[in-house]
N, C-alpha and C positions, 0 to 999 in steps of 0.2 A: 095267670098269671105265671110266668115262670120265675125263678131265683135270679136270672141274669135278668131280667127287664126289670126286675124291684130293684136289683145294685143299680144298674145304670142310671134309674132315676134317681135315686139320691146320693149320687155320685157327683163330686164336686170339679169343677176344670181344673185340672193340673197345668200347673205354672209352668212355660217353657221357655230355659234360660235363652236369653238371645244371642246366638252365636257368634263365638268373636269371630273378625276379619285378621287377626294377629297369625300369621303364621309361624315368627318367631317372636319367643318373648326373652327378657332382658337376659337370663343367666345363658339362654341355648348358643351353641356354635353352628353356626348354619355352614353348610359343605364348600371345601375350596372353590367352586366354580361362582357361586352366589356371591363368596364374600368378593372374592375379584372386580367380579361385574358392580357389585355394591359401592366398592374401593376406586374403581373405574369412574362411575358415574360421578361421585362427591368430587373425584379430583378435577374434572371437568367441570362443574357448577361451582367450585372451590376457585377457579382463576376466575373467572367471570365477577365474584362478589370480592373476592382482594384484587385483581389487577386491575380494573376498571376505575375505582376512583383516584387512586394511585396516579393513572395516567392521563387523567382528569385534571387533577391539581399541579403536575409537571407542567403539562402543557400552556395550560392558563397562563402557569407564571412562567413560561419559558424557559426552563431549566433544561442545563446540557445534560446528552445522551448519560454519561457518565452518573451523574446525581439521579437520574432516572433510574437507570439501573439499580442504585443501593437502594433504592427507594421504594421502590417495584419489591426485591429480596428482604426488605426486613418487614415489606408486609405479609409476604409467604410465613416466614421466620415466625412473627409473631402469632397468624395464623393459626400453625403448627403448635404452638404452645399453649395456644388458649384451646385450638380443639383436643388435645392430648387433656389438658386441664381439666374441661366439661364433658369428654369421655369416659373418662377415669373417678369416680366418686370418691370423693377425701371428707369424710365428713359431709358437712353443709354445703360443701361446694362441686362444682358437677354435675351433671344429670344422673350419670351410666350410660346414655343413649349414645347411638351414634349421630353424634350433630356437629356440624362445622362450623366454626366461626369464623365470622367474613367481618369484612371493613364496613361499618355504616355509611349510607351516603349523608345521613344528615348535618357533617360535618364539612361537605364539599365545597360548598359557598362561601360558608365564612373561613373558612380557609386560604379560600380562592381572594375573595376580599380584602383579608389580612395581610396574605403575601404580596398581593398586590399593591396598599397601599404602604407597605414597609417596602417593597421595592420602588416603589415613587418617592418613598423619602430617601434611598439611596444607598439603603444596606445590601451588602452583597450576599451573595447566595447561605454562606454558615450560619451570619446572625439570623436572617429570616431562616434558616430551617429550624433553628435553635427556639427561636422565638413561635415559631409555627407548633413543633412538639410538646414545648412547655404549655402552651396554651392547649393543646390538645388532651396534654395528659390531666391538666384540669377540668376540663371541660369531662373529661371521662371520671372520673373520679369524682363527680358532681352527680353525674346521670348515677353511679353507682350508689352514692347515697342516699339519691331522691327515690330510687327503686326498691328500697327499704320502708319508705314512711307513704309511697305513693298510694296505698291501700288504705289508710288512714282518712284521706280527703272525699 
Protein backbone atom coordinates (compact mmCIF):
# COMPACT_ATOMS: atom_id res chain seq x y z
CA UNK A 1 0.00 0.00 0.00
CA UNK A 2 1.55 3.27 -1.06
CA UNK A 3 1.42 6.58 0.79
CA UNK A 4 -0.93 8.10 -1.81
CA UNK A 5 -3.41 5.25 -1.35
CA UNK A 6 -3.44 5.69 2.43
CA UNK A 7 -3.98 9.44 2.07
CA UNK A 8 -6.81 8.97 -0.41
CA UNK A 9 -8.61 6.53 1.92
CA UNK A 10 -8.54 9.04 4.82
CA UNK A 11 -9.32 12.11 2.70
CA UNK A 12 -12.54 13.96 3.39
CA UNK A 13 -14.64 15.18 0.49
CA UNK A 14 -13.97 18.83 -0.29
CA UNK A 15 -17.06 21.02 -0.13
CA UNK A 16 -17.26 22.96 -3.36
CA UNK A 17 -18.72 26.44 -3.26
CA UNK A 18 -21.62 26.78 -5.66
CA UNK A 19 -20.67 28.96 -8.58
CA UNK A 20 -22.48 32.28 -8.62
CA UNK A 21 -24.37 33.17 -11.76
CA UNK A 22 -23.80 36.88 -11.17
CA UNK A 23 -21.74 38.58 -13.81
CA UNK A 24 -21.52 41.96 -12.05
CA UNK A 25 -21.75 42.60 -8.34
CA UNK A 26 -23.33 45.60 -6.60
CA UNK A 27 -20.32 47.93 -6.81
CA UNK A 28 -19.09 46.80 -10.26
CA UNK A 29 -19.17 49.12 -13.26
CA UNK A 30 -20.13 47.25 -16.44
CA UNK A 31 -18.68 48.43 -19.75
CA UNK A 32 -20.60 51.16 -21.58
CA UNK A 33 -22.21 48.91 -24.25
CA UNK A 34 -23.68 46.57 -21.61
CA UNK A 35 -24.79 49.56 -19.54
CA UNK A 36 -26.56 51.17 -22.50
CA UNK A 37 -28.23 47.87 -23.44
CA UNK A 38 -29.52 47.39 -19.87
CA UNK A 39 -30.73 51.00 -19.79
CA UNK A 40 -32.60 50.58 -23.08
CA UNK A 41 -34.13 47.29 -21.91
CA UNK A 42 -35.33 48.87 -18.67
CA UNK A 43 -36.67 51.89 -20.56
CA UNK A 44 -38.83 49.69 -22.79
CA UNK A 45 -40.05 47.60 -19.86
CA UNK A 46 -40.82 50.72 -17.86
CA UNK A 47 -43.04 52.26 -20.52
CA UNK A 48 -45.46 49.34 -20.46
CA UNK A 49 -45.62 49.20 -16.66
CA UNK A 50 -46.08 52.96 -16.23
CA UNK A 51 -48.15 54.06 -19.23
CA UNK A 52 -50.68 51.21 -19.42
CA UNK A 53 -52.47 51.81 -16.07
CA UNK A 54 -52.69 55.55 -16.79
CA UNK A 55 -54.13 54.89 -20.24
CA UNK A 56 -56.64 52.34 -18.90
CA UNK A 57 -57.91 54.73 -16.24
CA UNK A 58 -58.07 57.76 -18.55
CA UNK A 59 -59.86 55.83 -21.30
CA UNK A 60 -62.37 54.31 -18.87
CA UNK A 61 -63.16 57.73 -17.41
CA UNK A 62 -63.38 59.39 -20.83
CA UNK A 63 -60.79 62.06 -20.05
CA UNK A 64 -59.74 64.47 -22.79
CA UNK A 65 -56.40 63.93 -24.57
CA UNK A 66 -54.74 66.87 -22.76
CA UNK A 67 -55.55 65.43 -19.32
CA UNK A 68 -54.45 61.95 -20.45
CA UNK A 69 -51.11 63.36 -21.61
CA UNK A 70 -50.68 65.17 -18.30
CA UNK A 71 -51.40 62.03 -16.26
CA UNK A 72 -49.00 59.94 -18.36
CA UNK A 73 -46.30 62.60 -17.90
CA UNK A 74 -46.89 62.63 -14.14
CA UNK A 75 -46.72 58.83 -14.05
CA UNK A 76 -43.38 58.80 -15.89
CA UNK A 77 -41.96 61.55 -13.66
CA UNK A 78 -43.06 59.80 -10.45
CA UNK A 79 -41.62 56.52 -11.73
CA UNK A 80 -38.30 58.25 -12.44
CA UNK A 81 -38.11 59.84 -8.99
CA UNK A 82 -39.08 56.58 -7.26
CA UNK A 83 -36.52 54.65 -9.34
CA UNK A 84 -33.74 57.06 -8.37
CA UNK A 85 -34.69 56.72 -4.69
CA UNK A 86 -34.70 52.91 -5.01
CA UNK A 87 -31.43 52.71 -6.98
CA UNK A 88 -29.49 55.05 -4.67
CA UNK A 89 -29.43 53.50 -1.22
CA UNK A 90 -29.82 56.21 1.42
CA UNK A 91 -29.78 54.48 4.78
CA UNK A 92 -32.75 52.11 5.06
CA UNK A 93 -34.39 53.61 1.97
CA UNK A 94 -33.53 52.07 -1.39
CA UNK A 95 -32.00 48.79 -2.43
CA UNK A 96 -28.95 50.07 -4.25
CA UNK A 97 -29.85 47.80 -7.18
CA UNK A 98 -31.08 48.64 -10.65
CA UNK A 99 -34.82 48.30 -10.04
CA UNK A 100 -37.31 50.37 -11.97
CA UNK A 101 -40.36 51.46 -10.01
CA UNK A 102 -43.57 51.24 -11.98
CA UNK A 103 -47.23 51.79 -11.38
CA UNK A 104 -49.23 49.13 -9.58
CA UNK A 105 -52.22 47.61 -11.34
CA UNK A 106 -53.84 46.99 -7.93
CA UNK A 107 -55.48 50.40 -7.95
CA UNK A 108 -56.74 50.45 -11.55
CA UNK A 109 -60.21 48.95 -10.95
CA UNK A 110 -60.94 50.92 -7.73
CA UNK A 111 -59.84 54.17 -9.41
CA UNK A 112 -62.05 53.49 -12.42
CA UNK A 113 -65.01 52.66 -10.18
CA UNK A 114 -64.44 55.73 -8.00
CA UNK A 115 -63.96 58.01 -10.99
CA UNK A 116 -67.09 56.66 -12.66
CA UNK A 117 -69.10 57.25 -9.47
CA UNK A 118 -67.77 60.81 -9.19
CA UNK A 119 -68.46 61.50 -12.87
CA UNK A 120 -71.99 60.10 -12.56
CA UNK A 121 -72.49 62.35 -9.53
CA UNK A 122 -71.68 65.40 -11.64
CA UNK A 123 -68.06 66.08 -10.66
CA UNK A 124 -65.91 67.92 -13.18
CA UNK A 125 -62.51 66.57 -14.27
CA UNK A 126 -60.33 68.59 -11.81
CA UNK A 127 -62.53 67.64 -8.84
CA UNK A 128 -62.63 64.00 -9.91
CA UNK A 129 -58.83 63.85 -10.35
CA UNK A 130 -58.21 65.58 -6.99
CA UNK A 131 -60.44 63.07 -5.21
CA UNK A 132 -58.85 60.11 -6.99
CA UNK A 133 -55.26 61.28 -6.35
CA UNK A 134 -56.03 61.96 -2.68
CA UNK A 135 -57.53 58.49 -2.33
CA UNK A 136 -54.52 56.98 -4.10
CA UNK A 137 -52.06 58.77 -1.78
CA UNK A 138 -53.94 57.56 1.29
CA UNK A 139 -54.08 53.99 -0.04
CA UNK A 140 -50.35 54.11 -0.83
CA UNK A 141 -49.51 55.30 2.68
CA UNK A 142 -51.66 52.50 4.09
CA UNK A 143 -49.77 50.01 1.93
CA UNK A 144 -46.41 51.33 3.19
CA UNK A 145 -47.48 51.03 6.83
CA UNK A 146 -48.83 47.51 6.32
CA UNK A 147 -45.59 46.44 4.62
CA UNK A 148 -43.71 47.14 7.86
CA UNK A 149 -46.00 45.01 10.05
CA UNK A 150 -47.14 42.32 7.61
CA UNK A 151 -44.41 39.89 8.68
CA UNK A 152 -45.88 39.89 12.21
CA UNK A 153 -49.19 38.42 11.03
